[in-house]
C-alpha positions in Angstrom: 0.0 0.0 0.0 2.8 2.4 0.8 4.3 2.0 -2.7 1.0 2.9 -4.2 0.6 5.9 -2.1 4.1 7.0 -3.2 3.0 6.5 -6.8 0.0 8.7 -6.2 2.1 11.4 -4.6 4.5 11.3 -7.6 1.9 11.7 -10.2 0.2 14.5 -8.2 3.4 16.5 -8.6 3.8 16.2 -12.3 0.2 16.0 -13.6 -3.0 18.1 -13.3 -5.5 16.5 -11.0 -7.8 15.7 -13.9 -5.1 13.5 -15.4 -4.0 11.7 -12.2 -4.6 8.2 -13.5 -1.8 6.8 -15.7 -0.9 3.3 -16.9 0.8 1.4 -14.1 2.5 -2.0 -14.3 1.6 -4.2 -11.4 -1.1 -6.3 -9.8 -3.5 -5.1 -7.1 -5.2 -8.4 -6.5 -5.8 -11.9 -7.9 -9.3 -13.2 -7.8 -10.2 -16.8 -8.9 -7.7 -16.6 -11.8 -8.6 -13.1 -12.8 -6.2 -10.2 -12.3 -7.0 -6.7 -11.0 -4.2 -4.4 -12.1 -2.9 -1.4 -10.3 -4.0 0.6 -13.4 -7.6 -0.6 -12.9 -7.4 0.5 -9.3 -5.9 3.9 -10.2 -8.7 4.5 -12.7 -11.3 3.9 -10.0 -9.4 6.1 -7.5 -8.5 9.0 -9.7 -11.8 10.9 -10.0 -12.2 11.2 -6.2 -8.5 11.6 -5.7 -8.6 14.9 -7.7 -11.3 16.1 -5.4 -9.3 15.2 -2.3 -6.2 16.9 -3.7 -8.2 20.1 -4.2 -9.5 19.9 -0.7 -6.1 19.1 0.9 -3.6 21.5 -0.8 -1.0 20.7 1.9 -1.5 16.9 1.4 0.2 15.4 4.5 -1.0 12.5 6.8 -4.7 13.4 6.7 -4.7 13.4 2.9 -2.7 10.1 2.9 -5.2 8.5 5.2 -8.1 9.5 3.1 -6.4 8.2 0.0 -5.6 4.9 1.7 -9.3 4.5 2.8 -10.4 5.4 -0.7 -8.1 2.8 -2.2 -9.2 0.1 0.2 -12.8 0.8 -0.6 -12.3 0.8 -4.3 -10.2 -2.4 -4.2 -12.9 -4.2 -2.1 -15.5 -3.1 -4.7 -13.3 -4.4 -7.6 -12.7 -7.7 -5.8 -16.4 -8.3 -5.3 -17.2 -7.4 -8.9 -14.4 -9.7 -10.1 -15.6 -12.6 -8.0 -19.0 -12.3 -9.6 -17.6 -11.8 -13.1 -15.2 -14.8 -12.8 -18.2 -17.1 -12.0 -20.6 -15.8 -14.7 -18.3 -14.5 -17.5 -19.7 -17.1 -19.9 -22.8 -14.9 -20.2 -20.8 -11.8 -21.2 -21.3 -11.8 -24.9 -25.1 -12.2 -24.5 -25.4 -8.6 -23.5 -26.7 -6.4 -26.4 -24.5 -3.6 -27.6 -27.2 -1.0 -27.2 -27.5 -1.8 -23.5 -23.7 -1.2 -23.1 -23.9 2.1 -25.1 -26.7 3.3 -22.9 -24.5 2.7 -19.8 -21.7 4.7 -21.4 -24.1 7.6 -22.2 -25.3 7.6 -18.6 -21.7 7.9 -17.4 -21.0 10.8 -19.8 -24.2 12.5 -18.6 -23.8 11.9 -14.8 -20.0 11.9 -14.3 -18.9 14.4 -16.9 -22.0 16.6 -17.0 -22.5 15.7 -20.6 -19.1 17.0 -21.7 -17.7 14.5 -24.2 -14.4 16.3 -24.4 -13.8 15.6 -20.7 -14.8 12.0 -21.2 -12.3 11.7 -24.1 -9.6 13.4 -21.9 -10.3 10.8 -19.2 -9.8 8.0 -21.8 -6.5 9.5 -22.8 -5.3 10.0 -19.2 -6.1 6.4 -18.4 -4.6 5.0 -21.6 -7.9 3.4 -22.6 -9.4 3.3 -26.1 -13.2 3.7 -26.3 -13.5 0.0 -27.3 -11.6 -1.0 -24.1 -13.8 1.2 -22.0 -16.8 -0.3 -23.6 -15.7 -3.8 -22.7 -15.1 -2.6 -19.2 -18.7 -1.4 -19.1 -20.0 -4.7 -20.6 -18.4 -6.5 -17.6 -19.9 -3.9 -15.2 -23.3 -4.4 -16.7 -23.0 -8.2 -16.4 -22.1 -7.9 -12.8 -25.0 -5.5 -12.1 -27.4 -8.0 -13.8 -26.1 -11.0 -11.8 -26.3 -8.9 -8.6 -29.9 -8.0 -9.3 -30.8 -11.7 -9.8 -29.6 -12.7 -6.4 -31.4 -10.1 -4.2 -34.5 -12.2 -3.3 -38.0 -11.1 -2.7 -39.1 -8.3 -0.3 -42.2 -6.4 0.7 -43.4 -3.6 -1.6 -42.2 -0.1 -0.5 -44.4 2.4 1.4 -45.2 5.9 0.1 -42.9 7.4 2.7 -40.0 5.1 1.5 -40.8 6.1 -2.1 -40.7 9.8 -1.3 -37.4 9.5 0.6 -35.7 7.5 -2.2 -37.1 9.9 -4.9 -35.5 12.9 -3.2 -32.2 11.2 -3.1 -32.5 9.9 -6.7 -33.6 13.3 -8.0 -30.5 15.1 -6.8 -28.1 12.4 -8.1 -29.8 12.1 -11.5 -30.5 15.8 -12.3 -29.3 17.4 -15.4 -25.9 18.6 -14.0 -25.3 20.7 -17.2 -28.0 23.0 -16.0 -26.6 23.5 -12.4 -26.2 27.2 -11.7 -24.4 28.7 -8.6 -23.9 32.1 -7.0 -21.0 32.4 -4.7 -18.2 34.7 -3.4 -14.6 33.8 -3.9 -11.3 35.0 -2.6 -8.7 33.8 -5.1 -5.0 33.9 -4.1 -2.7 33.4 -7.1 0.3 31.1 -6.8 3.8 32.6 -7.3 6.6 30.9 -9.2 9.2 29.3 -6.9 7.0 29.4 -3.8 8.6 26.3 -2.4 7.4 27.0 1.1 3.8 27.6 0.0 3.7 31.1 1.5 0.7 31.8 -0.7 -1.1 28.8 0.7 -0.3 30.0 4.3 -1.6 33.5 3.4 -4.8 31.9 2.1 -5.2 29.9 5.3 -4.7 33.1 7.4 -7.5 34.7 5.4 -9.7 31.7 6.0 -9.1 32.1 9.7 -10.1 35.8 9.5 -13.4 34.9 7.7 -14.2 32.2 10.2 -13.5 34.8 13.0 -16.2 37.1 11.5 -14.2 39.3 9.1 -16.2 40.7 6.2 -15.7 38.3 3.2 -16.4 41.0 0.6 -13.9 43.4 2.0 -11.2 40.7 2.2 -12.0 39.8 -1.4 -11.7 43.5 -2.6 -8.3 43.8 -0.8 -6.7 40.5 -1.6 -8.4 38.5 -4.3 -6.7 38.1 -7.6 -9.7 37.4 -9.9 -11.8 39.7 -12.1 -14.6 40.0 -9.5 -12.5 41.3 -6.6 -13.9 44.8 -7.0 -17.4 43.3 -6.5 -16.5 41.7 -3.2 -15.7 38.4 -5.0 -19.3 37.9 -6.1 -19.8 35.5 -8.9 -23.5 35.4 -9.8 -25.5 32.7 -11.7 -22.4 30.8 -12.9 -23.2 27.7 -15.0 -21.5 24.5 -13.7 -20.3 23.9 -17.2 -18.0 27.0 -16.9 -16.2 25.5 -13.9 -13.4 23.0 -13.4 -14.6 19.5 -12.3 -13.2 19.8 -8.8 -14.6 23.3 -8.3 -18.0 22.2 -9.6 -18.0 19.2 -7.3 -17.2 21.4 -4.3 -20.0 23.8 -5.0 -22.8 21.6 -6.2 -22.2 18.2 -4.6 -22.1 19.6 -1.1 -25.0 21.0 1.0 -23.3 23.4 3.3 -23.5 27.1 2.8 -20.6 27.8 5.2 -17.3 29.1 3.9 -14.9 26.4 2.8 -11.3 26.3 1.6 -8.6 26.6 0.7 -9.3 24.7 -2.5 -6.3 24.4 -4.8 -6.4 24.6 -8.6 -3.7 24.9 -11.2 -3.0 28.6 -10.6 -4.0 29.4 -7.1 -6.0 28.9 -3.9 -9.7 29.5 -3.4 -11.9 30.4 -0.4 -15.6 30.0 -1.3 -18.8 31.2 0.3 -21.9 29.6 -1.2 -24.8 32.1 -1.7 -27.2 30.0 -3.7 -27.4 26.7 -5.7 -29.9 26.2 -8.4 -29.7 22.5 -9.2 -30.5 21.2 -12.7 -34.0 19.8 -13.4 -35.0 16.2 -13.0 -38.0 14.1 -13.9 -41.0 14.2 -11.5 -41.9 11.2 -9.4 -44.9 10.5 -11.6 -42.5 9.7 -14.5 -40.1 7.6 -12.6 -42.3 5.8 -10.2 -41.5 2.4 -11.4 -37.8 3.1 -11.2 -38.0 4.5 -7.7 -40.0 1.4 -6.6 -37.2 -0.8 -8.0 -34.6 1.2 -6.2 -36.4 1.0 -2.8 -36.9 -2.8 -3.3 -33.2 -3.0 -4.3 -32.1 -1.5 -1.0 -34.3 -3.9 0.9 -32.8 -6.8 -1.1 -29.2 -5.7 -0.2 -29.2 -7.8 3.0 -30.2 -10.8 0.9 -27.4 -10.1 -1.5 -24.8 -9.7 1.2 -25.7 -13.1 2.5 -25.3 -14.5 -1.0 -22.1 -12.6 -1.5 -20.6 -13.8 1.8 -21.1 -17.4 0.6 -19.5 -16.6 -2.8 -16.5 -14.9 -1.1 -15.9 -18.1 0.9 -15.7 -20.2 -2.3 -13.4 -17.9 -4.3 -9.6 -17.5 -3.6 -8.6 -13.8 -3.3 -5.1 -12.5 -2.9 -4.6 -8.8 -2.3 -1.2 -7.6 -3.4 -1.2 -4.1 -1.8 
């Protein structure tokens, strides 16, 4: 595990966060004759790693611990999926192409906010062709189908359960391309040769002042290095599509309206105060009722699945290499 953390640290120094996953030689785990490579693990870790890098500009032990936990979680997921795949892979080619393409379109829509150029950049950064990515998704789809077949029967969901699940689903499956946010920002530009990260320290000092009650707008006017400094750092009605991935995640995938930061990007450090979020539209419950019913039932079936998975794990040899 330590060697993998060192690898992550190394690529963080030489690559933008959005390109953190690079081809790696090595094995993360062996599962019933199937190999999980370090590259596969890095691909799973990379999207959330870029967010953690932005949120932890100093890196350090806290960041390392979060990365370690993330890697362990992703490896466990890959192991379970590989166990299922290894025992049912004879069914792989029976999956229709259109079903796999639909899964890819869903990923582009939900993960990359519909931006195909970002999806293509991800493929380049992970050294995957589209055909290879498609085969990965074919395997993922097979595993999802097998999982669904081993959940067992449960009682129908109540209206309260339906409402709770819909609210969760609606936020996760909204049209992220239409997210719009209003926020204040203090932006402290990096300086060349700042080996001691004095600019980061200065940003941290400003953050302490804000938390102590200092006027955010006045600090922005005095210190911020972006085009809205004279307006107190106010950015109004900014489409998510205009923001970097990590920045958009911090603004729209959190719920707090408190000040947070420093967030690091390529050129500087950000302190953000959320004023308002207008999340993109989603389908009403009346249009997705069957889907929500399936989701609630799926959650109830999870215990049944875990019992089945526990038996499966006991039958399959697994060797983790990190």
